[in-house]
N, C-alpha and C positions, 0 to 999 in steps of 0.2 A: 781472610787475614792469614798471615804466615804464622808459623809456630811461635808462640809467645815467649818472650824473655821477660822476666820480672825482676825488678830491683826492689828490694825491701830493706827496711831498717834492720840492724843487727838484732838477733833474738837474744834476750837475756837468758841466763841459766835459771832453772826452776828455783823459785824462792824457797827459803826454809820456812816450814810451817810451824807456828807456835800456837798453843791453845789460846793465849792472850795476845792481842794485837797491840803493838806499840807504835805510835806515830813517829816517823823518822823525818818527815818533811812537814813540819808544823805550819799551820796557817794556810788559808786559802789564798787564791789570787786576789790582788788588791781590789777592794770594794765589794768582795763577795763573802758575806758572812756565812759560815758553815753551821748548819743547824745540828747535825749529829755531833755528839761530843764523846770524849773518852775520859774515863777516870784514871787515877794513877796506876791502876793495874792493867790498863789497856782495854777495858771493857767498854763497848760502845753503847750509848743510850740515844734513842730517837729524840727529836724535838718534841716536847710534850704538847706543843700547839700544832703539830703536823696534821694536815688534812687527811693524809693516808700514809700508813706504814706497812711494810711487808718484810718480815724477817725469815720467812719460809720455814717456820717451825711446825706448822700444821697445814702445809700447803699441798694442794693437789696439782702436780706438774702437768703442763699442757704439752703440746706437740714440740718435739726436739728438746725437751727438758728432762733432767733426771735429778731426783732429790738425793742429796748427799749428806752424810752425817760426819761430824767432827771437823776440826780446823776451820770452823765458821768464824765470821767476823762478829756476828751478833747472834747470841743463842748457840745452838748446837747443829743447825742445819743451814744449807745453802743449796742452790740449784746449779747444775752444770748444763751448759747449753752447747749443743752441737747441731747447727742447722745444715751443714754440708754445702748447700748451694746459696741461693740468693733470698731464701725465705727468712723470716724472723720469728723468734720465739717471743710471744707476747704475754705480758702480765696485764690483766685488765684492771683499770682504775675506775672507781665509781665517779659518777658525774656530780659536780657540785650543784646546789639548788639555785644559785644565783650567778651573776657574772663575777669574774675575778681573774687574777693573774696568779700563776702557780709555778714554782720552781721545782723541777724534778731532780732527785739525787739518787745515787746508788754507788756501791763499791763493786768493782770487778777485778778479776785476777786471771791472767792468761799469758801464754808465751806467743800468742798469735794475734793478728789484727782483729778488731771487733768493730761492728757497725751498729751504733745505737739509733733508735728512731722513737719519737713520741708522735703519736697519731691521734688526732681528734677529728672524728667524722660526724657530720650532722645529717639528719634525715631531710626529707623534702620539706618544702614550705618557704623557700626563699632564704636569702642570706648566704654568707660564705659557706661553701659545701664542706670544706675540710681545712685543717691547719696541721702543719708538720713542724717538728723541731728536733734538735739533736742535743747531746750533752758533750762536755769536754772536761779534761782533767782540771781540778782546782789547784793542784800543787801539793795536795796531801797524799801520802802513801805510807802504808805500814811496812814494817821490816819483813813481814812474810808475804809481801807482794800485792796486798789489796790497794787499789787505786781509787780515789774518790772522783766521781764525775758529777757534774751538775749542768743544768740548762740555764738559759736566760729565762726571764719570766714569760710564761706562755699564757696568752689571753684566751679564756674559755668562757663561752656563753652558756652557762648551765641551764638557763631557762629553755633552751632548745633540746635538752636531754641528749647531749652527744655521746657517742661511743668513744671511750678513751683507752688507749693502750700504750704501754711502755715496753719496747721490745729490743732485742739484740739479735744480730746475726753474727755468728762466729764459730770457731772450732775450739773445743775444750776450754770454753769460757765459763768461769765461775762468777756467779752473781749473788749478792747479799745486801742486806741493809738498805732496802729501797724506801724512800720517803718522798712525799709530795707536800710542799709547804706553800701556803698562800703568801703572796707579796702584796701587802696593802698599798693601794694607790697606783699600782703598775698596770692595771687593765687598760688596754687600748682597743676600742671597738673596731671591727672590720669595716672599712669604708670602701665605697665603690670607686672605680677608676676606669679610664678608657684606654684601649690599646696598650702600649708599653708604659704610658702614664706615670713615669717616675716622679715628675714634678707635682703630681696630684697626691703623692703619698708622703708620709713623714720620713725624715732622715733614717736610713737603715732599713727601709722597706722597699719592696718592689711590687710592680703591678703585673698580675697574671690572671687570666680567666675573669677579668672584670673586678677584681678585689685587690686591695693593698695587703700584702703579707709581710711578716716580720723576717727580713733577710738576716738580721743578726742572729736569729734563733736557729738557723739551718746551716750555719758554717762554724768552724772553730772560733775560739776566742781571738781577739786582736792580739798579736804578739806585743809584749811590753816594749816601751820606747827603746830600751837598751838593746833589744835583740831584733827589732823589726827590720832594720836594714840588713842584718846578718841573714835573716830568713830570705829576704829578697836576693841577696848575694848567692846563697846556696841554690835557689831556683834558677837564677840566671846562669850559674856555672853548669848546672845539669844540661840546660838547653845548648849552651855553647859547645860543650864537650861531646854530646851524643846525638843531637838532633839532626835528622834529615840527610839529604844528599845535595848534589851540586845545585840544582835549581832552587830547592826549598831553603837552602842556607843563604840565599841572596835576600831579596826584598821581604819575603814572608818572615824570616827569622829576625831581621832588623826591626821590622814593625812590632813584632811581639816583644822583643827585648826592650824597646822604648816604652811600650805600654806597661810592662812589668816593672820597669824602673820607676814609673810614676806612682806606684802604690806605696812607696816609702813614706809618703806624707799622709796616708789614709788615717782617719781618726775613728773609724767604726769598723767592726768586724766585717760587715757586708761590703763596705767600700773596698776593703783590703782583698778579701777572697773573691769577690765578684770581679775585681780588677785583674786578679790572677787568672781567673777563668777566661776573661776576655783575651788576655795575652795568649793563652793556650789556643783558643779558637783562631786568633790572628795568624798562627803558624800555618793555617790553611793547608792542613794535611789530613787526609782521610783516616790515617792511623792515630791521629793525635787529638785527644778530646778530654775535657774535664768531666767529672761525674760526681754526683752527690744528691742531696735532697731536692735540688732544683729539677732533677730528672723526674722525681715523683710528682712535683707540681705540674710539670709539662704534660703529664699523661692523665689528666682528669679534669673535670669541670664541665665545660660545654661540649656537646657532641657534634662531630662533623665527620660522619662515616662516609667520606667521599675520597676516592683515590684519583689522583691527577697524574698526567703524563705530559712530557714535551710533545707537541703536536703541530699539525698544519691545519690552520683554521680556514680551509679552502671555501667553506660556505659563508662564513660570517665576516670575512676580511673586508668586503665593501661597507659593512656597517661599522666595524671597529678595526681599523688598520693594525697590522702586526707591528711589533717593535723591531727596530733595526738591529738590536743587540741580542735579544733573547727569542727563543722559540715561543709559540703560543702555548697556553696551558689549557688542556682539555680534560674533561672527565672521562676516565677509563671505565670505572665501575663504581658501584656504591653499595652500602649496606641496605637492607630491606626497609628501614624506617629511619626517621630523624635526619633524612638526607636533603631537606629543603626542596624536595621535588626534582632534584637534579638527576640527570640520566646520562649514559654514555653519549658523547658527542657535544654536550653542553660545554661552555667555555667560561673560565674565570678570567675576566678581562683585567681586573685590577684589585689590589688589596690596599686599602687606605690611600687610594688615588695613585698608586704606583703599579708598574708591571709586577706581577707576583714574585718573580725571581729577584728583581731589584729590591722589592720590599724585604724579602728574606735576607738579602745581604746586609740590610740595615739593622738586623736584629743582633748583630755582634755587640756584646756588652749588655744585652738583655737576656737572651736565650743562651743556655749552656750547650745546646745541641749543636754539634758540628756536622753539618750535612754537605760540607764543601769538598770538592774533589781537588786533588793535586793539580790536575790539568784544568785550567780555568775555562776550557771549552767544553767541559763535561758538566751538565747541570741536571742530570737525571735524578741524582740523590737529593738535590735541593728541592726539585719539584715534588718528589715523593714525600719529603718532610712537611710540605704545606698542610697536609691533612691534620697534623698535630700543632703546627705553629700558628695557623690561622685562628682556631678557637682560643688558643692561649694568649696571643699577643695582638690580634687585629681588632680594629673598631668596626670596620665594614668591608664588604666585598662587593664587587660589581660582577654580575653573572649575565651571561647571554644564553638564552635557551633556543633550541632548534627543534623543528617538527619533523620526525622521520617520514611522515606521510607526504609532506609537501617539499621537504628539503629547504624550508624557509626558516630564517632565524629572526627573532624579535630583537628590538633594541636592548642595550644593557639595562639591567635594573639593579638598584642598590639594596643590599640586605645587611641589616645591622647584626653584628655578631652577638649582641645582647639578646637577640631574638632566637638564637639557636636553642634547641632543646637541651635539657640537662643530661649529661652523660650518666648512665646508670649501669649496674652490672649486667643487665640484659641487652644493652646496646651491642649490636653486631658491627664491629669495626673490621671490615675485610682487610686482609693483607694487601698492601699496595705493591704488587709484584710486577707492574708494567706489562702484564699479560691481559689484554682485553678478553681473550678467549683461550680455550684449550682445544687441542686438535687430535688427541689420541682416539682410537676407536673405542677404547675401554680404559677404565681405571684412571680417569682424569682427576685432578684435585677438585675439591668442593667448589662449585661455581659461585656460591654465595660468600663463603669466608675466604676463599683463595688461599687457605692454609696449606703449606707444603713443607714437611719436615723430612721427607725421604726422597727416593728416586722413582719416577713414574716413566715407564717405557712400553713400547709395543708398536703395532701397526698404526699408521695414521688413519683417521676416519676418511680422509680423501684418497686413500690408496685404492686404485681400481684393481680388479682381479688380475694377478700376474705382475702388477707394478712393484709390489713388495717395498713400499716406501714406509720407513719406520721413523719414530721420533722418541725423544727423551726430554723430560722436564725435571729440572733440579736447581737447587739454590747454592749449594756449598761445595767447595773443593777440598774438604777436610778429610785427610787420610794419611796415615803413616805406616801402619802395619796390619797384618791379617788380611782378610778378604776386602777388597775395595768395594765401596758402596755401589759402584757402577759395573761390577764384574759380570753379573747376570745379564745386564743390558748389552754390554759390549760383546759378550759371548754370542748372544742371539744376533747382534748386528753382523758379526764376522761371518756367520754361517747362512743368514737369510736375507739381509738387507741388500737392495739394489740402489737405494737412495736413502738419505738420512737428514733429519732436521733436529738439531740440538738446541732446545729453547732454554737459554741461560740468561733471560732478561732480568732476573734478580740474581746477581752474583755476589754472595756474601764473603767469598774468599775462603781460605783454608790453609793448606800446607803446600810447599813446593812438590812434595811427592804426589799429592792428589792432583794438582794441576798438570803434572807430567803424565800421569796415567790417562787423563782425559784427552791427551794428544795422540795416543797410540794408534788410532785408526788413520791418522792424517799424514804422517811422515816417518821417514827412517830416522833412527836415533842420531842426534847431534848435540854438541855443546852449544847452547843458545846464549847463555849469559853467565856471569859470575856476580858475586855480591860481597860486600864488606860485612864485617861483624862489629857490633858495639860502637866504640868511639869513632867519631867521624871528624873531630877537630884536626885540621891540617891535611886531611886526606882528600876532602871534597871542597875545600875552599878555593877561591879564585887566586891565580889563574889555573883553570883546569882545561887542558887541551886534548885534542883527539889522540895525540901521542901518549898522554897520561892514561887515557882510557884503554888504549891498546896495550900499554905496558901492564896495567892491572889485569886485563883479560888474559894475557899470556902468562902472568905470574900465578893466577888462581885457577885456570881452566882444568888443571889435572887434580885439583883438590876437591874430593867429593863433598866436603863440608862447605865449599864456597862456589860450586858450579852447579848449573841446572841443565839437565839433559832430557829434553822432551823426545817424543817419538817412540818407535819400537822397531824390531827387526822384521815385522810382518804387517805393515800398514795396509789399509784397504784403499789404495789410491785409484782403484778401478771404479769406485762409485762416488757420486757427488755428495758432499757433506756441507750442509748449511748450518751456520752458527748464528743464533739470534742474540743480540746484545741490547741492553738499555741502561742498566745501573750495575756496573761490574767493577769490583774493587779488590785489590791485593792479590790473593791467589786466583781470583777471577779476572784480574788483569793478565796474569801470567799465562793462563790457559789460552786465551785468544792470541796473545803475543807469540806463543809457541806454534800455533797453527797458521798464523798469518802468512800468506804466500805459499802454503803447501799445495801440492797438486790436487786439483778437484775439491778444494775446501774454500768456502767463501763466507765472509762475515757480513751480516745484515743488521742494520739498526743504528745505534749511537756509539760514540767514542767512549772507551772505558775511562776510569777515574785516574789512572796513572799513579797508583800508590805502590810503587815497587820498593818495598822496604820491609823490615821487621819492626818490632816496637817493644819498648819497656812498659811495665805497668807499675805505677807508684800508688801506695795506699796510705791513708791516714786513719787513725782510730775513730775519727768523728764523722764517719760517713762522708768522706771526701777522698777523691783520688783523681788520677789522670794518667793517660797513656801518652807516650812520646815516641814518635817514629824515629828509627835510627838506621842509617846506612843507605846505600844506593845500589842499583843493579846496572851492570855494564854489559851491553850486548857485544856481539862478536865484531862489530865495527868500531868499538871503543866509545859508544855513545851512552852516557848515563841516562837511565830511563825515568827517574823521578820526574813527575809532572808531564810526562809524555804518554797520554792514554793511547791505547791501541785504536787506530782509525779503522772503521769498517770499510770493506770493499764497496759497499753500497750504503751511503748515509741516508737513512730513511726515517721519516716521522709518521706516526699514525695520522691518517687524514680524518678530518672532522666528518666528511661525508661517509667514510667507511664506518667509523665508530657509531654513527647515528643509526646505521642499519645492521650492526652486528658483524661487520667485516673486520678482519685483523690485517691491516695494511702490510706490516712487515712479514708476517707469516705467509700471506698470499704471494708476495714477490719471491720469497725464498722457495716456496713450493713450485712456482713457475720455473725457477732456475734449476732446481733438483730434477724436475721432469724433463726439461728441454734444453738446458745449458744456455750458453751465451747467444745462440742463434735464435732462440725463441721457439715457441710451439708452432707447428704448422697450422 
């Protein structure tokens, strides 16, 4: 990803702090009775029938919490929360003894965004494994800045002794007057469902990991009828003004705008906000995605520690013919257990009767995960996401197993997703990095977890004495200042390497500066492209001609804030450099774009995702947000790059016959070229 730009709501000035709190926005949202009350002096009292209250008067603060005195809403103390990152400061809530529905309330005060979460986790023994919820403003606020928040009724089965926590993530966030109140008659038992199964669930619910969950509880409240269309208008305007580039402002944007316009008539919170999330995914941009509690639901439940890749089912095609539109889906590597007995070289033939990639495209409107590339010919990210989407949303899969001893494959067998093992904290889910194997002589990533958060480099294990063939494995192109993460590797390559393989098959992106640094060994410095900033309305709308593109390139090429210059004054064009690609996005689009066609550099693998833009980040206080791609990149020929992934010089798929016996198809071909060039080895 390129350097992030963020659009946030205006920050209010720090509220005046009074000893007594006075309500200035009386009354909760319609239909929501507020249990906490204030007397005529502004002193808060909890609901006398509350199941649980916490005023933080004699409270032992946990992680990321600090007990503060004075200026409290209730009593003399409150807690100040500063989580810094994505963790949450949790207040533990006792479990009820029976089943019931409970409304969670609290007052918060902050000049920054906050992200609340209610987390109900059950132990083993069957039944729904967890429930999440959020809280949203009721409309009541004190004149010294305390804002009341409350949840929808959260159904809890106390007979299963769940662990319950009410937490917040935020910066300089004050929390006080927390209470949990039972809502008689509102308990809804968790029911089972199949697949995406929305029709099997009650209105306002969604089906994931085999259970119906309360969608209304994990999104903000439904905007009131008077402002609902206004909210839609604001969201539509942001997309029209700032989204995308030439290609993405055509069909993708129009489909998304139509989908967003349809939520004006929504009658439930889940219908409204899930419809909004669907519209964002329909923008079909790798930089553009919704996020919220739906993301938490998608990462838990049933275990499927199986990493999949686009592949060539050369052994099993006679048994199960390949699809004419999509590559075959093969197992690259797995976790050590709960993997259904699958192994490298096995094949996922179908998910719920469809080709796995076609099935994934049908999840729009159910899953909030956006695994789609800007370039519709790039499916590596989609295949990668199957490891999470299958256990969350599928009913069954068809698998085909092959024997490495005989190279024979059995007919497809159907496995019910309900038979998958339960995901637990000790489940090893390897990183799905599109690398069946690692090839350095030493210091490779862990072959079980495939975790890689740094740069690994050195001699290749296949380098014979005197060959001096080196390699590097890394995932991110993130760098702006100081020492580049690849400096030690590139220094060694400049002085010692006679050939080089750069394995970037997981390219998470980063910054233009980082992408440019990575091109320094391949070519002399040049201005390769320019880009727009922020608003795109009118700039990239049709008609957009080659002349328009050339004019923009000429106008911006001398502006360092708008131009991108890969290469260096001293490239190593005397040695062959192979770049391995599979799932590469944003800054990891730019790096191969910069070296494409350079002397003695060749790209092997799959087309990149074509996300040539920056993006804005939008945040709401109720654990809801979204990113929105903005701008386009124009190359030296006047061509806008959004949606045009970088095409490898050799488009290669891992072969089933290779995976089955531990060979890495793409690496082996790259190694052959680095050693012998186009003429081949004698």
